[in-house]
ChimeraX commands (.cxc) that place a marker at each C-alpha (Angstrom):
marker #1 position 0.00,0.00,0.00 radius 0.5
marker #1 position 1.35,3.41,-0.97 radius 0.5
marker #1 position 0.46,6.79,0.52 radius 0.5
marker #1 position 1.10,10.17,-1.09 radius 0.5
marker #1 position 0.10,13.62,0.13 radius 0.5
marker #1 position 0.48,16.90,-1.67 radius 0.5
marker #1 position -0.71,20.49,-1.22 radius 0.5
marker #1 position -1.75,22.25,-4.40 radius 0.5
marker #1 position -2.38,25.98,-4.66 radius 0.5
marker #1 position -5.25,26.71,-7.00 radius 0.5
marker #1 position -5.45,29.92,-9.03 radius 0.5
marker #1 position -7.63,32.73,-7.71 radius 0.5
marker #1 position -11.04,32.32,-9.32 radius 0.5
marker #1 position -14.10,34.54,-9.34 radius 0.5
marker #1 position -17.15,33.67,-7.31 radius 0.5
marker #1 position -18.89,30.64,-8.75 radius 0.5
marker #1 position -18.52,26.94,-9.40 radius 0.5
marker #1 position -15.37,25.96,-11.30 radius 0.5
marker #1 position -14.22,22.61,-12.69 radius 0.5
marker #1 position -10.78,21.73,-11.34 radius 0.5
marker #1 position -10.54,18.03,-12.21 radius 0.5
marker #1 position -7.99,18.43,-15.01 radius 0.5
marker #1 position -5.92,20.89,-12.98 radius 0.5
marker #1 position -5.72,18.42,-10.08 radius 0.5
marker #1 position -4.89,15.42,-12.27 radius 0.5
marker #1 position -2.10,17.39,-13.97 radius 0.5
marker #1 position -0.51,17.92,-10.54 radius 0.5
marker #1 position -0.74,14.24,-9.55 radius 0.5
marker #1 position 1.67,12.09,-11.56 radius 0.5
marker #1 position 1.53,9.64,-8.62 radius 0.5
marker #1 position -1.95,8.57,-9.79 radius 0.5
marker #1 position -0.39,6.53,-12.59 radius 0.5
marker #1 position 1.22,4.17,-10.07 radius 0.5
marker #1 position -2.03,3.28,-8.31 radius 0.5
marker #1 position -4.19,0.46,-9.70 radius 0.5
marker #1 position -6.76,0.43,-6.89 radius 0.5
marker #1 position -7.09,3.19,-4.34 radius 0.5
marker #1 position -8.70,6.39,-3.12 radius 0.5
marker #1 position -8.07,10.09,-3.57 radius 0.5
marker #1 position -9.15,12.37,-0.75 radius 0.5
marker #1 position -9.26,16.07,-1.73 radius 0.5
marker #1 position -9.61,18.59,1.12 radius 0.5
marker #1 position -9.85,22.39,0.87 radius 0.5
marker #1 position -8.14,24.34,3.66 radius 0.5
marker #1 position -10.62,27.23,3.76 radius 0.5
marker #1 position -13.93,28.11,5.40 radius 0.5
marker #1 position -15.44,30.23,2.62 radius 0.5
marker #1 position -14.94,27.86,-0.31 radius 0.5
marker #1 position -15.93,24.24,-0.77 radius 0.5
marker #1 position -15.62,21.18,-2.99 radius 0.5
marker #1 position -18.25,19.03,-4.62 radius 0.5
marker #1 position -18.65,16.58,-7.50 radius 0.5
marker #1 position -21.27,17.16,-10.16 radius 0.5
marker #1 position -21.89,17.42,-13.90 radius 0.5
marker #1 position -18.94,18.57,-15.96 radius 0.5
marker #1 position -20.51,18.66,-19.43 radius 0.5
marker #1 position -22.98,21.55,-19.45 radius 0.5
marker #1 position -21.71,24.89,-18.04 radius 0.5
marker #1 position -25.27,26.01,-17.31 radius 0.5
marker #1 position -25.26,23.55,-14.40 radius 0.5
marker #1 position -22.52,25.56,-12.70 radius 0.5
marker #1 position -24.41,28.79,-13.36 radius 0.5
marker #1 position -27.59,27.29,-11.90 radius 0.5
marker #1 position -25.69,26.13,-8.81 radius 0.5
marker #1 position -24.50,29.68,-8.19 radius 0.5
marker #1 position -27.99,31.13,-8.74 radius 0.5
marker #1 position -29.62,28.58,-6.44 radius 0.5
marker #1 position -27.12,28.98,-3.60 radius 0.5
marker #1 position -27.43,32.77,-3.78 radius 0.5
marker #1 position -31.21,32.44,-3.38 radius 0.5
marker #1 position -30.92,29.83,-0.64 radius 0.5
marker #1 position -28.23,31.71,1.34 radius 0.5
marker #1 position -28.71,35.44,0.67 radius 0.5
marker #1 position -26.35,38.25,1.53 radius 0.5
marker #1 position -27.27,40.93,4.07 radius 0.5
marker #1 position -29.68,38.78,6.06 radius 0.5
marker #1 position -30.70,40.90,9.06 radius 0.5
marker #1 position -29.89,38.09,11.52 radius 0.5
marker #1 position -26.21,37.73,10.44 radius 0.5
marker #1 position -23.88,38.99,13.15 radius 0.5
marker #1 position -20.62,37.98,11.47 radius 0.5
marker #1 position -20.38,40.71,8.83 radius 0.5
marker #1 position -17.11,42.56,9.47 radius 0.5
marker #1 position -15.48,41.05,6.34 radius 0.5
marker #1 position -18.28,42.10,3.98 radius 0.5
marker #1 position -21.78,41.00,3.03 radius 0.5
marker #1 position -20.53,37.91,1.18 radius 0.5
marker #1 position -18.54,36.48,4.12 radius 0.5
marker #1 position -21.18,34.85,6.33 radius 0.5
marker #1 position -23.08,33.45,3.34 radius 0.5
marker #1 position -19.75,32.02,2.11 radius 0.5
marker #1 position -19.25,30.18,5.41 radius 0.5
marker #1 position -22.78,28.78,5.27 radius 0.5
marker #1 position -22.45,27.65,1.65 radius 0.5
marker #1 position -19.11,26.00,2.43 radius 0.5
marker #1 position -20.69,24.12,5.34 radius 0.5
marker #1 position -23.60,22.96,3.19 radius 0.5
marker #1 position -21.37,21.62,0.41 radius 0.5
marker #1 position -18.43,20.42,2.47 radius 0.5
marker #1 position -14.68,20.71,2.60 radius 0.5
marker #1 position -13.70,17.43,0.94 radius 0.5
marker #1 position -14.52,14.82,-1.67 radius 0.5
marker #1 position -13.37,11.22,-2.01 radius 0.5
marker #1 position -12.87,9.62,-5.43 radius 0.5
marker #1 position -11.90,6.03,-6.24 radius 0.5
marker #1 position -8.72,5.46,-8.25 radius 0.5
marker #1 position -8.79,2.69,-10.85 radius 0.5
marker #1 position -5.91,1.81,-13.17 radius 0.5
marker #1 position -4.11,5.10,-12.55 radius 0.5
marker #1 position -7.09,7.39,-13.10 radius 0.5
marker #1 position -9.77,9.06,-11.02 radius 0.5
marker #1 position -12.79,6.82,-11.47 radius 0.5
marker #1 position -15.40,9.53,-11.96 radius 0.5
marker #1 position -18.63,8.98,-13.86 radius 0.5
marker #1 position -18.93,9.97,-17.51 radius 0.5
marker #1 position -20.43,13.36,-16.71 radius 0.5
marker #1 position -18.76,14.01,-13.34 radius 0.5
marker #1 position -16.12,16.57,-12.43 radius 0.5
marker #1 position -14.66,18.04,-9.26 radius 0.5
marker #1 position -15.77,21.60,-8.56 radius 0.5
marker #1 position -14.09,24.33,-6.59 radius 0.5
marker #1 position -17.05,26.25,-5.18 radius 0.5
marker #1 position -15.81,29.78,-4.62 radius 0.5
marker #1 position -18.22,31.69,-2.40 radius 0.5
marker #1 position -16.35,35.01,-1.96 radius 0.5
marker #1 position -16.53,37.98,-4.32 radius 0.5
marker #1 position -12.81,38.71,-4.10 radius 0.5
marker #1 position -11.16,35.42,-3.29 radius 0.5
marker #1 position -7.48,34.70,-3.09 radius 0.5
marker #1 position -5.75,31.55,-4.26 radius 0.5
marker #1 position -7.01,28.46,-2.46 radius 0.5
marker #1 position -5.09,25.48,-1.10 radius 0.5
marker #1 position -6.20,21.88,-1.40 radius 0.5
marker #1 position -4.51,18.92,0.24 radius 0.5
marker #1 position -4.73,15.69,-1.71 radius 0.5
marker #1 position -4.05,12.34,-0.09 radius 0.5
marker #1 position -3.70,9.32,-2.35 radius 0.5
marker #1 position -3.66,5.78,-1.04 radius 0.5
marker #1 position -3.60,2.55,-2.96 radius 0.5
marker #1 position -1.59,-0.16,-4.58 radius 0.5
marker link #1:1,2 radius 0.2
marker link #1:2,3 radius 0.2
marker link #1:3,4 radius 0.2
marker link #1:4,5 radius 0.2
marker link #1:5,6 radius 0.2
marker link #1:6,7 radius 0.2
marker link #1:7,8 radius 0.2
marker link #1:8,9 radius 0.2
marker link #1:9,10 radius 0.2
marker link #1:10,11 radius 0.2
marker link #1:11,12 radius 0.2
marker link #1:12,13 radius 0.2
marker link #1:13,14 radius 0.2
marker link #1:14,15 radius 0.2
marker link #1:15,16 radius 0.2
marker link #1:16,17 radius 0.2
marker link #1:17,18 radius 0.2
marker link #1:18,19 radius 0.2
marker link #1:19,20 radius 0.2
marker link #1:20,21 radius 0.2
marker link #1:21,22 radius 0.2
marker link #1:22,23 radius 0.2
marker link #1:23,24 radius 0.2
marker link #1:24,25 radius 0.2
marker link #1:25,26 radius 0.2
marker link #1:26,27 radius 0.2
marker link #1:27,28 radius 0.2
marker link #1:28,29 radius 0.2
marker link #1:29,30 radius 0.2
marker link #1:30,31 radius 0.2
marker link #1:31,32 radius 0.2
marker link #1:32,33 radius 0.2
marker link #1:33,34 radius 0.2
marker link #1:34,35 radius 0.2
marker link #1:35,36 radius 0.2
marker link #1:36,37 radius 0.2
marker link #1:37,38 radius 0.2
marker link #1:38,39 radius 0.2
marker link #1:39,40 radius 0.2
marker link #1:40,41 radius 0.2
marker link #1:41,42 radius 0.2
marker link #1:42,43 radius 0.2
marker link #1:43,44 radius 0.2
marker link #1:44,45 radius 0.2
marker link #1:45,46 radius 0.2
marker link #1:46,47 radius 0.2
marker link #1:47,48 radius 0.2
marker link #1:48,49 radius 0.2
marker link #1:49,50 radius 0.2
marker link #1:50,51 radius 0.2
marker link #1:51,52 radius 0.2
marker link #1:52,53 radius 0.2
marker link #1:53,54 radius 0.2
marker link #1:54,55 radius 0.2
marker link #1:55,56 radius 0.2
marker link #1:56,57 radius 0.2
marker link #1:57,58 radius 0.2
marker link #1:58,59 radius 0.2
marker link #1:59,60 radius 0.2
marker link #1:60,61 radius 0.2
marker link #1:61,62 radius 0.2
marker link #1:62,63 radius 0.2
marker link #1:63,64 radius 0.2
marker link #1:64,65 radius 0.2
marker link #1:65,66 radius 0.2
marker link #1:66,67 radius 0.2
marker link #1:67,68 radius 0.2
marker link #1:68,69 radius 0.2
marker link #1:69,70 radius 0.2
marker link #1:70,71 radius 0.2
marker link #1:71,72 radius 0.2
marker link #1:72,73 radius 0.2
marker link #1:73,74 radius 0.2
marker link #1:74,75 radius 0.2
marker link #1:75,76 radius 0.2
marker link #1:76,77 radius 0.2
marker link #1:77,78 radius 0.2
marker link #1:78,79 radius 0.2
marker link #1:79,80 radius 0.2
marker link #1:80,81 radius 0.2
marker link #1:81,82 radius 0.2
marker link #1:82,83 radius 0.2
marker link #1:83,84 radius 0.2
marker link #1:84,85 radius 0.2
marker link #1:85,86 radius 0.2
marker link #1:86,87 radius 0.2
marker link #1:87,88 radius 0.2
marker link #1:88,89 radius 0.2
marker link #1:89,90 radius 0.2
marker link #1:90,91 radius 0.2
marker link #1:91,92 radius 0.2
marker link #1:92,93 radius 0.2
marker link #1:93,94 radius 0.2
marker link #1:94,95 radius 0.2
marker link #1:95,96 radius 0.2
marker link #1:96,97 radius 0.2
marker link #1:97,98 radius 0.2
marker link #1:98,99 radius 0.2
marker link #1:99,100 radius 0.2
marker link #1:100,101 radius 0.2
marker link #1:101,102 radius 0.2
marker link #1:102,103 radius 0.2
marker link #1:103,104 radius 0.2
marker link #1:104,105 radius 0.2
marker link #1:105,106 radius 0.2
marker link #1:106,107 radius 0.2
marker link #1:107,108 radius 0.2
marker link #1:108,109 radius 0.2
marker link #1:109,110 radius 0.2
marker link #1:110,111 radius 0.2
marker link #1:111,112 radius 0.2
marker link #1:112,113 radius 0.2
marker link #1:113,114 radius 0.2
marker link #1:114,115 radius 0.2
marker link #1:115,116 radius 0.2
marker link #1:116,117 radius 0.2
marker link #1:117,118 radius 0.2
marker link #1:118,119 radius 0.2
marker link #1:119,120 radius 0.2
marker link #1:120,121 radius 0.2
marker link #1:121,122 radius 0.2
marker link #1:122,123 radius 0.2
marker link #1:123,124 radius 0.2
marker link #1:124,125 radius 0.2
marker link #1:125,126 radius 0.2
marker link #1:126,127 radius 0.2
marker link #1:127,128 radius 0.2
marker link #1:128,129 radius 0.2
marker link #1:129,130 radius 0.2
marker link #1:130,131 radius 0.2
marker link #1:131,132 radius 0.2
marker link #1:132,133 radius 0.2
marker link #1:133,134 radius 0.2
marker link #1:134,135 radius 0.2
marker link #1:135,136 radius 0.2
marker link #1:136,137 radius 0.2
marker link #1:137,138 radius 0.2
marker link #1:138,139 radius 0.2
marker link #1:139,140 radius 0.2
view
C-alpha cells in the first residue's frame, strides 16, 4: 500500500462553481502508479468548498451559483458575522452545506469519476485569493 500527500495551490477564481478536475490530475503524476485506491481532496478554507457534479454543461454551474445565492442570501438581518463584507457569512454557510472534501476512487491510474462528473471548486467570496487543497492518495 502506498500513501502520497500533496498540497496544491489553486489559481484565484471569481465567485462561482469551477471545474478543477484536469488541474488536479495534472498535478498528480503519482496517480499513474495506483491500480486500486482512493483520492481524498480537502480544501483548507472556510469560505470555499468542494463538490462533484456534472462537468458537461456549463449552465449547471451557473444554476448552482444562482440557487445557492437564493438559498443563502447576503445581508440577512440576523447575520452577526459581517465585518469582512456582506458575502462572508453566506460564504461560510455555503461552504458548510457543500463540504470541505470529496473522495474519489482510483482505478488503473485514473480518477474513477462517472462519464459526466467533475470536481468543482465552489468559490463563495466575491474577491477570493488563491485556495489550497490537500490531496491524499492511497492505494496499490
